[in-house]
FIKOLZA-1660 file (N, C-alpha, C; in steps of 0.1 Angstrom, whole numbers, plus 5000, padded with zeros to 4 digits):
% residues 263
   i   px   py   pz ch aa at
   1 5041 5084 5261  A  M  N
   1 5051 5093 5254  A  M CA
   1 5045 5106 5250  A  M  C
   2 5032 5107 5249  A  G  N
   2 5026 5120 5245  A  G CA
   2 5027 5121 5229  A  G  C
   3 5020 5130 5224  A  N  N
   3 5019 5132 5210  A  N CA
   3 5030 5141 5205  A  N  C
   4 5041 5135 5200  A  Q  N
   4 5053 5143 5196  A  Q CA
   4 5053 5144 5180  A  Q  C
   5 5043 5139 5174  A  L  N
   5 5042 5141 5159  A  L CA
   5 5029 5146 5155  A  L  C
   6 5024 5157 5161  A  A  N
   6 5011 5163 5158  A  A CA
   6 5011 5167 5144  A  A  C
   7 5022 5171 5138  A  D  N
   7 5022 5176 5124  A  D CA
   7 5021 5164 5114  A  D  C
   8 5023 5152 5119  A  R  N
   8 5022 5140 5110  A  R CA
   8 5009 5132 5113  A  R  C
   9 5000 5138 5121  A  M  N
   9 4988 5131 5124  A  M CA
   9 4978 5133 5113  A  M  C
  10 4972 5122 5108  A  I  N
  10 4963 5123 5097  A  I CA
  10 4949 5125 5103  A  I  C
  11 4945 5117 5113  A  T  N
  11 4933 5118 5121  A  T CA
  11 4936 5112 5134  A  T  C
  12 4927 5113 5143  A  E  N
  12 4930 5108 5157  A  E CA
  12 4934 5093 5156  A  E  C
  13 4947 5091 5161  A  G  N
  13 4952 5077 5162  A  G CA
  13 4958 5072 5149  A  G  C
  14 4960 5080 5139  A  L  N
  14 4966 5076 5126  A  L CA
  14 4976 5086 5122  A  L  C
  15 4989 5080 5120  A  Y  N
  15 5000 5089 5116  A  Y CA
  15 5007 5084 5104  A  Y  C
  16 5012 5094 5096  A  A  N
  16 5022 5091 5085  A  A CA
  16 5035 5091 5092  A  A  C
  17 5043 5080 5090  A  V  N
  17 5056 5079 5097  A  V CA
  17 5067 5077 5086  A  V  C
  18 5078 5084 5089  A  G  N
  18 5089 5084 5079  A  G CA
  18 5086 5092 5067  A  G  C
  19 5096 5093 5058  A  K  N
  19 5094 5101 5046  A  K CA
  19 5101 5093 5034  A  K  C
  20 5093 5085 5027  A  N  N
  20 5099 5077 5017  A  N CA
  20 5091 5078 5004  A  N  C
  21 5097 5082 4993  A  V  N
  21 5089 5084 4981  A  V CA
  21 5084 5071 4975  A  V  C
  22 5090 5060 4979  A  D  N
  22 5087 5047 4973  A  D CA
  22 5076 5040 4980  A  D  C
  23 5074 5043 4993  A  C  N
  23 5064 5036 5001  A  C CA
  23 5060 5044 5013  A  C  C
  24 5047 5048 5013  A  N  N
  24 5042 5056 5025  A  N CA
  24 5040 5046 5036  A  N  C
  25 5045 5048 5048  A  A  N
  25 5043 5040 5060  A  A CA
  25 5033 5047 5069  A  A  C
  26 5025 5039 5075  A  Y  N
  26 5014 5045 5084  A  Y CA
  26 5015 5037 5098  A  Y  C
  27 5011 5045 5108  A  L  N
  27 5010 5039 5122  A  L CA
  27 4996 5041 5127  A  L  C
  28 4989 5030 5129  A  L  N
  28 4975 5031 5135  A  L CA
  28 4976 5028 5150  A  L  C
  29 4971 5037 5158  A  M  N
  29 4971 5035 5172  A  M CA
  29 4958 5028 5177  A  M  C
  30 4959 5018 5186  A  E  N
  30 4947 5011 5190  A  E CA
  30 4949 5007 5205  A  E  C
  31 4942 5013 5214  A  G  N
  31 4942 5010 5228  A  G CA
  31 4956 5009 5234  A  G  C
  32 4965 5019 5230  A  G  N
  32 4978 5020 5236  A  G CA
  32 4988 5012 5228  A  G  C
  33 4983 5004 5218  A  N  N
  33 4992 4996 5209  A  N CA
  33 4993 5002 5195  A  N  C
  34 5002 4997 5187  A  G  N
  34 5003 5002 5174  A  G CA
  34 5003 4992 5163  A  G  C
  35 4998 4995 5151  A  I  N
  35 4997 4987 5140  A  I CA
  35 5005 4994 5129  A  I  C
  36 5016 4989 5124  A  L  N
  36 5024 4995 5114  A  L CA
  36 5020 4990 5100  A  L  C
  37 5017 4998 5091  A  I  N
  37 5012 4994 5078  A  I CA
  37 5023 4998 5067  A  I  C
  38 5027 4987 5060  A  D  N
  38 5037 4988 5050  A  D CA
  38 5050 4996 5055  A  D  C
  39 5058 4990 5063  A  P  N
  39 5070 4997 5069  A  P CA
  39 5080 5002 5059  A  P  C
  40 5080 4997 5047  A  G  N
  40 5088 5003 5037  A  G CA
  40 5102 4996 5035  A  G  C
  41 5110 5002 5026  A  P  N
  41 5123 4996 5023  A  P CA
  41 5134 4999 5033  A  P  C
  42 5145 4993 5032  A  V  N
  42 5157 4995 5041  A  V CA
  42 5161 5009 5041  A  V  C
  43 5161 5015 5029  A  A  N
  43 5166 5029 5028  A  A CA
  43 5158 5039 5036  A  A  C
  44 5145 5036 5039  A  G  N
  44 5138 5046 5047  A  G CA
  44 5136 5042 5062  A  G  C
  45 5143 5031 5066  A  F  N
  45 5140 5025 5079  A  F CA
  45 5143 5035 5090  A  F  C
  46 5154 5042 5091  A  E  N
  46 5157 5050 5102  A  E CA
  46 5147 5061 5105  A  E  C
  47 5142 5067 5094  A  A  N
  47 5132 5078 5096  A  A CA
  47 5119 5072 5101  A  A  C
  48 5114 5061 5096  A  V  N
  48 5102 5055 5101  A  V CA
  48 5104 5050 5115  A  V  C
  49 5115 5044 5118  A  F  N
  49 5117 5039 5132  A  F CA
  49 5117 5050 5142  A  F  C
  50 5124 5061 5138  A  A  N
  50 5125 5073 5147  A  A CA
  50 5111 5079 5150  A  A  C
  51 5103 5080 5140  A  D  N
  51 5089 5085 5141  A  D CA
  51 5081 5076 5151  A  D  C
  52 5082 5063 5148  A  V  N
  52 5074 5054 5156  A  V CA
  52 5078 5055 5171  A  V  C
  53 5091 5055 5173  A  Q  N
  53 5096 5056 5187  A  Q CA
  53 5092 5068 5194  A  Q  C
  54 5089 5079 5187  A  R  N
  54 5084 5091 5193  A  R CA
  54 5070 5090 5197  A  R  C
  55 5063 5080 5192  A  L  N
  55 5049 5078 5195  A  L CA
  55 5046 5068 5205  A  L  C
  56 5053 5057 5205  A  L  N
  56 5051 5046 5214  A  L CA
  56 5063 5036 5214  A  L  C
  57 5065 5029 5225  A  P  N
  57 5076 5020 5226  A  P CA
  57 5075 5008 5216  A  P  C
  58 5087 5003 5212  A  L  N
  58 5087 4992 5202  A  L CA
  58 5079 4980 5206  A  L  C
  59 5078 4977 5219  A  D  N
  59 5071 4965 5223  A  D CA
  59 5056 4967 5223  A  D  C
  60 5051 4979 5219  A  K  N
  60 5037 4982 5218  A  K CA
  60 5032 4980 5204  A  K  C
  61 5041 4977 5195  A  I  N
  61 5037 4974 5181  A  I CA
  61 5033 4959 5181  A  I  C
  62 5020 4957 5179  A  T  N
  62 5015 4943 5180  A  T CA
  62 5014 4936 5166  A  T  C
  63 5012 4945 5155  A  H  N
  63 5009 4939 5142  A  H CA
  63 5017 4948 5132  A  H  C
  64 5021 4942 5121  A  V  N
  64 5027 4949 5110  A  V CA
  64 5019 4943 5097  A  V  C
  65 5012 4952 5090  A  I  N
  65 5005 4948 5079  A  I CA
  65 5013 4950 5066  A  I  C
  66 5015 4940 5058  A  V  N
  66 5023 4940 5046  A  V CA
  66 5013 4937 5035  A  V  C
  67 5010 4948 5026  A  Q  N
  67 5000 4946 5016  A  Q CA
  67 5005 4942 5002  A  Q  C
  68 5018 4941 5001  A  H  N
  68 5024 4939 4987  A  H CA
  68 5036 4930 4988  A  H  C
  69 5038 4922 4978  A  Q  N
  69 5050 4913 4978  A  Q CA
  69 5063 4921 4976  A  Q  C
  70 5062 4932 4969  A  S  N
  70 5074 4940 4966  A  S CA
  70 5082 4943 4979  A  S  C
  71 5095 4941 4978  A  S  N
  71 5103 4944 4990  A  S CA
  71 5104 4959 4993  A  S  C
  72 5100 4967 4984  A  I  N
  72 5099 4982 4987  A  I CA
  72 5089 4984 4999  A  I  C
  73 5079 4975 5000  A  C  N
  73 5069 4977 5011  A  C CA
  73 5073 4971 5024  A  C  C
  74 5083 4962 5024  A  W  N
  74 5086 4954 5037  A  W CA
  74 5100 4951 5040  A  W  C
  75 5110 4954 5031  A  A  N
  75 5124 4950 5034  A  A CA
  75 5129 4955 5047  A  A  C
  76 5125 4966 5052  A  S  N
  76 5130 4971 5065  A  S CA
  76 5125 4962 5077  A  S  C
  77 5116 4953 5075  A  L  N
  77 5111 4944 5085  A  L CA
  77 5123 4937 5092  A  L  C
  78 5133 4933 5084  A  I  N
  78 5144 4926 5090  A  I CA
  78 5151 4935 5100  A  I  C
  79 5152 4947 5097  A  L  N
  79 5159 4957 5106  A  L CA
  79 5150 4959 5119  A  L  C
  80 5137 4960 5117  A  W  N
  80 5128 4961 5128  A  W CA
  80 5130 4949 5138  A  W  C
  81 5131 4937 5132  A  E  N
  81 5133 4925 5141  A  E CA
  81 5147 4926 5148  A  E  C
  82 5157 4931 5141  A  Q  N
  82 5170 4933 5148  A  Q CA
  82 5169 4943 5159  A  Q  C
  83 5160 4952 5158  A  K  N
  83 5158 4962 5169  A  K CA
  83 5150 4956 5181  A  K  C
  84 5144 4945 5179  A  G  N
  84 5136 4938 5189  A  G CA
  84 5122 4937 5187  A  G  C
  85 5117 4941 5175  A  L  N
  85 5103 4940 5172  A  L CA
  85 5098 4925 5174  A  L  C
  86 5087 4924 5181  A  M  N
  86 5080 4911 5183  A  M CA
  86 5065 4913 5180  A  M  C
  87 5062 4913 5167  A  A  N
  87 5048 4916 5163  A  A CA
  87 5044 4905 5153  A  A  C
  88 5031 4904 5151  A  T  N
  88 5026 4895 5141  A  T CA
  88 5024 4902 5127  A  T  C
  89 5029 4896 5117  A  V  N
  89 5029 4901 5104  A  V CA
  89 5016 4897 5097  A  V  C
  90 5007 4907 5094  A  V  N
  90 4994 4904 5088  A  V CA
  90 4996 4906 5073  A  V  C
  91 4994 4895 5065  A  T  N
  91 4997 4895 5051  A  T CA
  91 4990 4883 5044  A  T  C
  92 4992 4882 5031  A  H  N
  92 4987 4871 5023  A  H CA
  92 4997 4860 5024  A  H  C
  93 4992 4848 5022  A  G  N
  93 5001 4836 5022  A  G CA
  93 5013 4837 5012  A  G  C
  94 5010 4842 5000  A  A  N
  94 5020 4843 4990  A  A CA
  94 5031 4852 4994  A  A  C
  95 5027 4863 5001  A  T  N
  95 5037 4873 5005  A  T CA
  95 5045 4867 5017  A  T  C
  96 5038 4860 5026  A  A  N
  96 5045 4854 5038  A  A CA
  96 5056 4845 5034  A  A  C
  97 5054 4837 5023  A  K  N
  97 5065 4829 5018  A  K CA
  97 5077 4837 5014  A  K  C
  98 5074 4848 5007  A  N  N
  98 5085 4857 5002  A  N CA
  98 5092 4863 5014  A  N  C
  99 5085 4867 5025  A  L  N
  99 5092 4873 5036  A  L CA
  99 5101 4862 5043  A  L  C
 100 5096 4850 5044  A  Q  N
 100 5104 4840 5051  A  Q CA
 100 5117 4837 5042  A  Q  C
 101 5115 4837 5029  A  H  N
 101 5127 4835 5020  A  H CA
 101 5138 4845 5023  A  H  C
 102 5134 4857 5026  A  F  N
 102 5144 4868 5028  A  F CA
 102 5148 4870 5043  A  F  C
 103 5143 4860 5052  A  G  N
 103 5148 4860 5065  A  G CA
 103 5139 4867 5076  A  G  C
 104 5127 4871 5072  A  V  N
 104 5118 4876 5082  A  V CA
 104 5113 4865 5091  A  V  C
 105 5114 4866 5104  A  S  N
 105 5111 4854 5112  A  S CA
 105 5098 4856 5121  A  S  C
 106 5092 4868 5120  A  S  N
 106 5080 4871 5128  A  S CA
 106 5068 4861 5124  A  S  C
 107 5060 4858 5134  A  D  N
 107 5048 4850 5131  A  D CA
 107 5039 4857 5121  A  D  C
 108 5032 4849 5113  A  S  N
 108 5023 4855 5102  A  S CA
 108 5008 4852 5106  A  S  C
 109 5000 4862 5102  A  Y  N
 109 4986 4861 5103  A  Y CA
 109 4981 4862 5088  A  Y  C
 110 4977 4851 5083  A  L  N
 110 4973 4850 5068  A  L CA
 110 4959 4854 5066  A  L  C
 111 4957 4865 5059  A  I  N
 111 4943 4870 5058  A  I CA
 111 4933 4861 5051  A  I  C
 112 4938 4853 5041  A  E  N
 112 4929 4844 5034  A  E CA
 112 4924 4832 5043  A  E  C
 113 4931 4830 5054  A  E  N
 113 4927 4819 5063  A  E CA
 113 4919 4825 5075  A  E  C
 114 4918 4838 5076  A  Q  N
 114 4911 4845 5087  A  Q CA
 114 4899 4853 5082  A  Q  C
 115 4893 4849 5071  A  G  N
 115 4881 4856 5066  A  G CA
 115 4883 4870 5061  A  G  C
 116 4896 4873 5058  A  F  N
 116 4900 4886 5052  A  F CA
 116 4896 4897 5062  A  F  C
 117 4898 4895 5075  A  E  N
 117 4896 4905 5085  A  E CA
 117 4905 4903 5097  A  E  C
 118 4907 4913 5104  A  L  N
 118 4915 4912 5117  A  L CA
 118 4907 4920 5128  A  L  C
 119 4903 4912 5138  A  R  N
 119 4896 4918 5149  A  R CA
 119 4906 4920 5160  A  R  C
 120 4907 4933 5165  A  L  N
 120 4916 4936 5175  A  L CA
 120 4909 4936 5189  A  L  C
 121 4917 4934 5200  A  P  N
 121 4912 4933 5213  A  P CA
 121 4902 4944 5217  A  P  C
 122 4905 4956 5213  A  A  N
 122 4897 4968 5218  A  A CA
 122 4884 4969 5209  A  A  C
 123 4882 4960 5200  A  G  N
 123 4870 4960 5192  A  G CA
 123 4872 4965 5177  A  G  C
 124 4883 4971 5174  A  R  N
 124 4885 4976 5160  A  R CA
 124 4885 4964 5151  A  R  C
 125 4880 4965 5139  A  N  N
 125 4879 4955 5129  A  N CA
 125 4885 4960 5116  A  N  C
 126 4896 4954 5111  A  L  N
 126 4902 4958 5098  A  L CA
 126 4897 4948 5088  A  L  C
 127 4893 4953 5076  A  Q  N
 127 4889 4944 5065  A  Q CA
 127 4899 4945 5054  A  Q  C
 128 4901 4934 5047  A  F  N
 128 4911 4933 5037  A  F CA
 128 4904 4929 5024  A  F  C
 129 4907 4936 5013  A  F  N
 129 4902 4933 5000  A  F CA
 129 4913 4930 4990  A  F  C
 130 4911 4920 4981  A  V  N
 130 4921 4916 4971  A  V CA
 130 4916 4922 4958  A  V  C
 131 4922 4933 4953  A  P  N
 131 4918 4938 4940  A  P CA
 131 4921 4929 4929  A  P  C
 132 4913 4929 4918  A  P  N
 132 4915 4919 4907  A  P CA
 132 4925 4923 4897  A  P  C
 133 4930 4936 4898  A  Y  N
 133 4940 4940 4888  A  Y CA
 133 4954 4935 4891  A  Y  C
 134 4956 4928 4902  A  I  N
 134 4970 4926 4907  A  I CA
 134 4979 4919 4897  A  I  C
 135 4992 4924 4897  A  H  N
 135 5002 4918 4888  A  H CA
 135 5011 4908 4896  A  H  C
 136 5008 4907 4909  A  L  N
 136 5015 4898 4917  A  L CA
 136 5005 4892 4927  A  L  C
 137 5006 4879 4930  A  E  N
 137 4997 4873 4939  A  E CA
 137 5000 4878 4953  A  E  C
 138 4989 4880 4961  A  G  N
 138 4991 4884 4975  A  G CA
 138 4989 4898 4978  A  G  C
 139 4986 4907 4968  A  I  N
 139 4985 4921 4970  A  I CA
 139 4970 4923 4975  A  I  C
 140 4969 4932 4985  A  F  N
 140 4956 4935 4990  A  F CA
 140 4955 4950 4995  A  F  C
 141 4943 4954 4999  A  I  N
 141 4941 4967 5005  A  I CA
 141 4934 4966 5018  A  I  C
 142 4935 4976 5026  A  T  N
 142 4930 4975 5040  A  T CA
 142 4920 4986 5043  A  T  C
 143 4909 4983 5049  A  Y  N
 143 4899 4993 5052  A  Y CA
 143 4897 4993 5068  A  Y  C
 144 4898 5005 5073  A  D  N
 144 4896 5006 5088  A  D CA
 144 4884 5015 5090  A  D  C
 145 4873 5008 5094  A  A  N
 145 4860 5016 5095  A  A CA
 145 4860 5026 5106  A  A  C
 146 4868 5024 5117  A  L  N
 146 4868 5033 5128  A  L CA
 146 4874 5046 5124  A  L  C
 147 4885 5046 5117  A  S  N
 147 4891 5059 5112  A  S CA
 147 4886 5063 5099  A  S  C
 148 4878 5055 5093  A  K  N
 148 4872 5057 5079  A  K CA
 148 4883 5059 5069  A  K  C
 149 4893 5050 5070  A  T  N
 149 4905 5052 5061  A  T CA
 149 4906 5039 5053  A  T  C
 150 4909 5041 5040  A  L  N
 150 4912 5030 5031  A  L CA
 150 4927 5031 5028  A  L  C
 151 4935 5021 5032  A  F  N
 151 4949 5020 5028  A  F CA
 151 4950 5013 5015  A  F  C
 152 4951 5020 5004  A  S  N
 152 4948 5016 4991  A  S CA
 152 4959 5009 4983  A  S  C
 153 4971 5009 4989  A  G  N
 153 4982 5003 4982  A  G CA
 153 4984 5009 4968  A  G  C
 154 4984 5001 4957  A  N  N
 154 4986 5006 4944  A  N CA
 154 4973 5008 4936  A  N  C
 155 4962 5006 4943  A  L  N
 155 4949 5005 4936  A  L CA
 155 4946 5017 4928  A  L  C
 156 4949 5029 4932  A  F  N
 156 4946 5041 4925  A  F CA
 156 4958 5048 4918  A  F  C
 157 4968 5040 4916  A  T  N
 157 4981 5045 4911  A  T CA
 157 4979 5053 4899  A  T  C
 158 4970 5049 4890  A  A  N
 158 4969 5055 4877  A  A CA
 158 4963 5070 4879  A  A  C
 159 4957 5073 4890  A  F  N
 159 4951 5086 4892  A  F CA
 159 4959 5095 4902  A  F  C
 160 4969 5089 4908  A  M  N
 160 4977 5097 4918  A  M CA
 160 4986 5106 4912  A  M  C
 161 4988 5118 4918  A  K  N
 161 4999 5127 4914  A  K CA
 161 5012 5123 4920  A  K  C
 162 5020 5116 4913  A  R  N
 162 5032 5110 4918  A  R CA
 162 5044 5117 4913  A  R  C
 163 5056 5113 4918  A  H  N
 163 5068 5119 4914  A  H CA
 163 5072 5114 4900  A  H  C
 164 5066 5104 4895  A  Q  N
 164 5069 5099 4881  A  Q CA
 164 5061 5107 4871  A  Q  C
 165 5065 5106 4859  A  E  N
 165 5058 5113 4848  A  E CA
 165 5046 5104 4844  A  E  C
 166 5038 5109 4834  A  S  N
 166 5026 5101 4830  A  S CA
 166 5029 5088 4824  A  S  C
 167 5041 5086 4819  A  L  N
 167 5045 5073 4813  A  L CA
 167 5043 5062 4823  A  L  C
 168 5047 5065 4835  A  V  N
 168 5046 5055 4845  A  V CA
 168 5031 5054 4850  A  V  C
 169 5025 5065 4852  A  E  N
 169 5011 5066 4857  A  E CA
 169 5002 5058 4848  A  E  C
 170 5002 5061 4835  A  E  N
 170 4993 5055 4826  A  E CA
 170 4995 5041 4824  A  E  C
 171 5006 5036 4827  A  G  N
 171 5009 5022 4824  A  G CA
 171 5001 5012 4832  A  G  C
 172 4996 5017 4844  A  Y  N
 172 4989 5008 4852  A  Y CA
 172 4975 5004 4847  A  Y  C
 173 4971 5011 4836  A  E  N
 173 4957 5008 4831  A  E CA
 173 4957 4994 4826  A  E  C
 174 4968 4988 4821  A  G  N
 174 4967 4975 4816  A  G CA
 174 4964 4964 4826  A  G  C
 175 4966 4968 4839  A  Q  N
 175 4962 4958 4849  A  Q CA
 175 4947 4957 4852  A  Q  C
 176 4940 4967 4847  A  Y  N
 176 4925 4967 4849  A  Y CA
 176 4917 4962 4838  A  Y  C
 177 4922 4961 4826  A  L  N
 177 4914 4959 4814  A  L CA
 177 4905 4947 4814  A  L  C
 178 4909 4936 4819  A  T  N
 178 4901 4924 4817  A  T CA
 178 4894 4919 4830  A  T  C
 179 4892 4928 4839  A  Y  N
 179 4886 4924 4852  A  Y CA
 179 4873 4932 4855  A  Y  C
 180 4865 4935 4844  A  G  N
 180 4854 4944 4846  A  G CA
 180 4844 4941 4857  A  G  C
 181 4838 4929 4857  A  E  N
 181 4828 4926 4866  A  E CA
 181 4834 4925 4881  A  E  C
 182 4845 4920 4882  A  W  N
 182 4852 4919 4895  A  W CA
 182 4855 4932 4901  A  W  C
 183 4861 4941 4892  A  M  N
 183 4865 4954 4896  A  M CA
 183 4853 4963 4900  A  M  C
 184 4843 4962 4892  A  Q  N
 184 4831 4969 4894  A  Q CA
 184 4825 4966 4908  A  Q  C
 185 4825 4953 4911  A  S  N
 185 4820 4948 4924  A  S CA
 185 4828 4954 4935  A  S  C
 186 4841 4954 4934  A  L  N
 186 4849 4960 4945  A  L CA
 186 4847 4975 4946  A  L  C
 187 4846 4982 4935  A  M  N
 187 4843 4997 4935  A  M CA
 187 4830 5000 4941  A  M  C
 188 4820 4992 4938  A  N  N
 188 4806 4993 4944  A  N CA
 188 4807 4992 4959  A  N  C
 189 4815 4982 4964  A  R  N
 189 4816 4979 4978  A  R CA
 189 4823 4991 4985  A  R  C
 190 4834 4997 4978  A  L  N
 190 4841 5008 4984  A  L CA
 190 4831 5020 4985  A  L  C
 191 4823 5022 4974  A  L  N
 191 4814 5034 4974  A  L CA
 191 4804 5033 4985  A  L  C
 192 4800 5021 4988  A  R  N
 192 4790 5019 4999  A  R CA
 192 4797 5020 5013  A  R  C
 193 4810 5020 5014  A  S  N
 193 4817 5021 5026  A  S CA
 193 4818 5035 5031  A  S  C
 194 4820 5037 5044  A  D  N
 194 4821 5051 5049  A  D CA
 194 4836 5054 5049  A  D  C
 195 4841 5061 5038  A  I  N
 195 4855 5063 5037  A  I CA
 195 4857 5079 5036  A  I  C
 196 4865 5084 5046  A  D  N
 196 4868 5098 5046  A  D CA
 196 4881 5101 5039  A  D  C
 197 4890 5091 5038  A  R  N
 197 4903 5094 5032  A  R CA
 197 4909 5081 5026  A  R  C
 198 4917 5083 5016  A  I  N
 198 4925 5072 5010  A  I CA
 198 4939 5074 5012  A  I  C
 199 4946 5065 5019  A  A  N
 199 4960 5065 5022  A  A CA
 199 4967 5056 5013  A  A  C
 200 4974 5061 5002  A  P  N
 200 4980 5052 4992  A  P CA
 200 4994 5048 4996  A  P  C
 201 4999 5038 4989  A  R  N
 201 5013 5034 4990  A  R CA
 201 5022 5045 4985  A  R  C
 202 5019 5051 4975  A  M  N
 202 5027 5062 4969  A  M CA
 202 5018 5074 4966  A  M  C
 203 5023 5086 4968  A  G  N
 203 5016 5098 4965  A  G CA
 203 5009 5104 4977  A  G  C
 204 5001 5114 4975  A  S  N
 204 4995 5121 4986  A  S CA
 204 4982 5115 4991  A  S  C
 205 4979 5118 5003  A  L  N
 205 4966 5114 5009  A  L CA
 205 4955 5121 5001  A  L  C
 206 4944 5113 4999  A  V  N
 206 4932 5118 4993  A  V CA
 206 4921 5120 5004  A  V  C
 207 4918 5132 5008  A  D  N
 207 4909 5134 5019  A  D CA
 207 4897 5144 5015  A  D  C
 208 4895 5146 5003  A  S  N
 208 4884 5154 4998  A  S CA
 208 4878 5147 4985  A  S  C
 209 4865 5148 4984  A  D  N
 209 4858 5142 4972  A  D CA
 209 4862 5128 4970  A  D  C
 210 4863 5120 4981  A  V  N
 210 4867 5106 4980  A  V CA
 210 4858 5098 4971  A  V  C
 211 4845 5100 4973  A  A  N
 211 4836 5092 4965  A  A CA
 211 4838 5094 4950  A  A  C
 212 4841 5107 4946  A  A  N
 212 4843 5110 4932  A  A CA
 212 4856 5104 4927  A  A  C
 213 4866 5104 4936  A  F  N
 213 4879 5098 4933  A  F CA
 213 4877 5083 4930  A  F  C
 214 4870 5076 4939  A  I  N
 214 4867 5062 4937  A  I CA
 214 4859 5059 4924  A  I  C
 215 4850 5068 4921  A  S  N
 215 4841 5067 4909  A  S CA
 215 4850 5067 4896  A  S  C
 216 4861 5074 4897  A  K  N
 216 4870 5074 4885  A  K CA
 216 4873 5060 4881  A  K  C
 217 4877 5052 4890  A  L  N
 217 4880 5038 4887  A  L CA
 217 4867 5030 4885  A  L  C
 218 4857 5033 4891  A  H  N
 218 4844 5027 4889  A  H CA
 218 4839 5028 4875  A  H  C
 219 4842 5040 4869  A  E  N
 219 4837 5043 4856  A  E CA
 219 4847 5039 4845  A  E  C
 220 4858 5033 4849  A  W  N
 220 4868 5029 4839  A  W CA
 220 4862 5020 4828  A  W  C
 221 4867 5021 4816  A  E  N
 221 4862 5012 4805  A  E CA
 221 4869 4999 4806  A  E  C
 222 4862 4989 4813  A  Y  N
 222 4868 4976 4815  A  Y CA
 222 4865 4967 4803  A  Y  C
 223 4872 4956 4803  A  G  N
 223 4868 4945 4794  A  G CA
 223 4859 4935 4802  A  G  C
 224 4856 4924 4796  A  N  N
 224 4847 4914 4802  A  N CA
 224 4854 4901 4806  A  N  C
 225 4868 4901 4804  A  G  N
 225 4875 4889 4807  A  G CA
 225 4877 4880 4796  A  G  C
 226 4871 4883 4784  A  N  N
 226 4871 4874 4773  A  N CA
 226 4880 4879 4761  A  N  C
 227 4885 4891 4763  A  E  N
 227 4894 4897 4753  A  E CA
 227 4907 4890 4751  A  E  C
 228 4912 4892 4739  A  S  N
 228 4925 4886 4736  A  S CA
 228 4935 4893 4745  A  S  C
 229 4947 4888 4745  A  K  N
 229 4958 4894 4753  A  K CA
 229 4961 4908 4748  A  K  C
 230 4967 4916 4756  A  L  N
 230 4970 4930 4752  A  L CA
 230 4978 4930 4740  A  L  C
 231 4976 4941 4732  A  S  N
 231 4983 4942 4719  A  S CA
 231 4998 4943 4722  A  S  C
 232 5006 4941 4712  A  S  N
 232 5021 4942 4714  A  S CA
 232 5025 4956 4719  A  S  C
 233 5018 4966 4713  A  S  N
 233 5021 4980 4717  A  S CA
 233 5018 4982 4732  A  S  C
 234 5007 4977 4737  A  K  N
 234 5003 4978 4751  A  K CA
 234 5013 4971 4760  A  K  C
 235 5017 4959 4756  A  R  N
 235 5026 4951 4764  A  R CA
 235 5039 4959 4764  A  R  C
 236 5043 4965 4753  A  Y  N
 236 5056 4972 4753  A  Y CA
 236 5055 4984 4762  A  Y  C
 237 5044 4991 4763  A  L  N
 237 5042 5003 4772  A  L CA
 237 5043 4998 4786  A  L  C
 238 5036 4987 4789  A  L  N
 238 5036 4983 4803  A  L CA
 238 5050 4979 4808  A  L  C
 239 5058 4972 4798  A  A  N
 239 5071 4968 4801  A  A CA
 239 5080 4980 4804  A  A  C
 240 5078 4991 4796  A  C  N
 240 5086 5003 4797  A  C CA
 240 5083 5010 4810  A  C  C
 241 5070 5010 4814  A  N  N
 241 5065 5016 4826  A  N CA
 241 5072 5010 4838  A  N  C
 242 5073 4996 4838  A  R  N
 242 5079 4989 4850  A  R CA
 242 5094 4992 4851  A  R  C
 243 5100 4993 4839  A  V  N
 243 5114 4996 4839  A  V CA
 243 5117 5010 4845  A  V  C
 244 5109 5020 4841  A  V  N
 244 5110 5033 4846  A  V CA
 244 5107 5034 4861  A  V  C
 245 5096 5026 4865  A  E  N
 245 5093 5026 4879  A  E CA
 245 5105 5021 4888  A  E  C
 246 5111 5010 4883  A  K  N
 246 5122 5005 4890  A  K CA
 246 5134 5014 4890  A  K  C
 247 5136 5022 4880  A  L  N
 247 5147 5032 4879  A  L CA
 247 5145 5042 4890  A  L  C
 248 5132 5046 4893  A  H  N
 248 5129 5056 4903  A  H CA
 248 5132 5051 4917  A  H  C
 249 5134 5038 4919  A  T  N
 249 5138 5034 4932  A  T CA
 249 5154 5034 4933  A  T  C
 250 5161 5036 4922  A  L  N
 250 5175 5036 4922  A  L CA
 250 5182 5049 4920  A  L  C
 251 5175 5058 4912  A  Y  N
 251 5182 5070 4908  A  Y CA
 251 5172 5082 4911  A  Y  C
 252 5178 5094 4910  A  D  N
 252 5170 5106 4912  A  D CA
 252 5160 5108 4900  A  D  C
 253 5147 5110 4903  A  P  N
 253 5137 5112 4893  A  P CA
 253 5140 5122 4882  A  P  C
 254 5146 5133 4886  A  S  N
 254 5149 5144 4877  A  S CA
 254 5160 5139 4867  A  S  C
 255 5169 5131 4871  A  D  N
 255 5179 5126 4862  A  D CA
 255 5173 5116 4851  A  D  C
 256 5164 5108 4856  A  I  N
 256 5157 5099 4847  A  I CA
 256 5148 5106 4837  A  I  C
 257 5141 5117 4842  A  K  N
 257 5133 5125 4833  A  K CA
 257 5141 5131 4822  A  K  C
 258 5153 5137 4825  A  K  N
 258 5162 5143 4815  A  K CA
 258 5167 5133 4805  A  K  C
 259 5170 5121 4810  A  K  N
 259 5176 5110 4801  A  K CA
 259 5165 5106 4791  A  K  C
 260 5153 5104 4796  A  I  N
 260 5142 5099 4787  A  I CA
 260 5139 5110 4777  A  I  C
 261 5138 5122 4781  A  K  N
 261 5135 5133 4771  A  K CA
 261 5147 5134 4761  A  K  C
 262 5159 5132 4765  A  K  N
 262 5170 5133 4756  A  K CA
 262 5170 5122 4746  A  K  C
 263 5166 5110 4750  A  E  N
 263 5165 5099 4740  A  E CA
 263 5154 5101 4731  A  E  C
% end
């Protein structure tokens, strides 16, 4: 089909597809085939589908990676299947059950049963890491050594410049507080990896000073896992953050901002 999305190419063989503020979708090209990463919600399906079709035929998509249980990351999968998609869904077992519950019928490749990696026919090897901060079981991130890209999901949300205000951004810190040793181990592993860019679920690509960016989370003031539960004020903040984040999937962000300031 030729390269009809040169302006959306992140690096050779990796494209940002569609334009959705709630979930960035990516297409990784491998030996004439495609791997779709976090296809996104129903609302953004047409744009993602159109971009992918401009790059390769639907029957060339061999895998779809779903990194998060939230339907914002995968709800469009049902529409992909209706279009004729016949691909293997690469995900965690907890997420696979959720997909089946909502009618996704594609075969699943469960990362926890496959050594947290996916080896592709042409030799590419994708590695999967489960961050300890997760607020839902089955969330993971993906590292592609060949393109030197970390598909980070929500991992760095607290540091991303997003369309939400700081109320939402800062709220994610509560997910990190009691996982010090585990999180430090993951950050050390990422710092040792050859990463040229971070492709997040939300927000802009990070393709400069990547090590310094990872170090921000590495240097976070963690707990040791023995602390008491979060204070009532912290729990209240986290609850508010999640409400606001949900509102951003339903309404215009500027309207929400005006309403919050008014109150």
